[in-house]
Structures are given as C-alpha cells and as structure tokens.
MINU-57447 format. One record per residue (C-alpha): residue number from 1; residue in one letter; chain; x, y, z. Coordinates in steps of 0.25 Angstrom, whole numbers. Example, Ala and Ser with C-alpha at 12.3 -4.5 7.8 and 13.67 -1.06 7.14 Angstrom:
1/a/A/49/-18/31 $
2/s/A/55/-4/29 $
REM end
This chain:
1/m/A/204/-415/-504 $
2/r/A/195/-404/-509 $
3/g/A/181/-405/-514 $
4/c/A/167/-405/-509 $
5/p/A/165/-411/-495 $
6/d/A/150/-415/-498 $
7/i/A/148/-429/-502 $
8/k/A/135/-433/-510 $
9/i/A/132/-447/-510 $
10/v/A/123/-451/-522 $
11/p/A/118/-465/-522 $
12/y/A/118/-473/-535 $
13/r/A/104/-480/-538 $
14/c/A/103/-490/-549 $
15/k/A/88/-488/-549 $
16/g/A/86/-503/-552 $
17/r/A/73/-509/-549 $
18/f/A/79/-521/-542 $
19/c/A/90/-514/-534 $
20/t/A/87/-514/-520 $
21/t/A/93/-501/-517 $
22/c/A/86/-493/-528 $
23/s/A/73/-499/-528 $
24/s/A/70/-501/-513 $
25/g/A/64/-487/-512 $
26/e/A/55/-489/-524 $
27/t/A/51/-503/-519 $
28/e/A/48/-498/-505 $
29/e/A/39/-487/-511 $
30/w/A/32/-497/-520 $
31/s/A/29/-506/-509 $
32/r/A/24/-495/-500 $
33/l/A/14/-490/-511 $
34/i/A/9/-505/-514 $
35/a/A/7/-507/-499 $
36/d/A/-1/-494/-498 $
37/d/A/-9/-497/-510 $
38/v/A/-11/-512/-508 $
39/l/A/-11/-515/-494 $
40/q/A/-20/-505/-489 $
41/v/A/-33/-514/-489 $
42/n/A/-43/-519/-480 $
43/h/A/-41/-533/-483 $
44/r/A/-30/-543/-489 $
45/h/A/-33/-553/-500 $
46/v/A/-24/-565/-500 $
47/i/A/-25/-576/-511 $
48/f/A/-18/-589/-509 $
49/t/A/-18/-602/-516 $
50/i/A/-19/-617/-511 $
51/d/A/-10/-627/-516 $
52/e/A/-16/-637/-525 $
53/g/A/-13/-648/-516 $
54/l/A/-21/-642/-504 $
55/r/A/-33/-637/-512 $
56/v/A/-41/-650/-509 $
57/i/A/-39/-647/-494 $
58/f/A/-44/-633/-495 $
59/q/A/-56/-637/-504 $
60/e/A/-61/-647/-493 $
REM end
C-alpha cells in the first residue's frame, strides 16, 4: 500500500451547548471566572426561610 504514512486525527465537535464533550471546557472556564469574581469576598451572606409551621416557634 502506498501513500502518506502520517496519520492526522481531527476530532468532530458538535459545538452543542448541552453536549458534555463540547461544552465541558467552556463550562469549566465559566465556573472559574465566576469563582474568581464572586467568591473572593471577606464574608458570605446566606438567606434561608423557615417553614410556615415552624415560624411560631422561632418567634417565641
């Protein structure tokens, strides 16, 4: 068999937003940017709600 002995593999990407292969790099980059912007604070603010049935107990 004659021909070029070099093999070139070109992966196919669907570029779909919901594809775990194609969007995983973009998702990781986005989460890194969000973590750098949002989580670099001196404090954390947490909001939680109390079930309506337990509110009387907390009010007392």
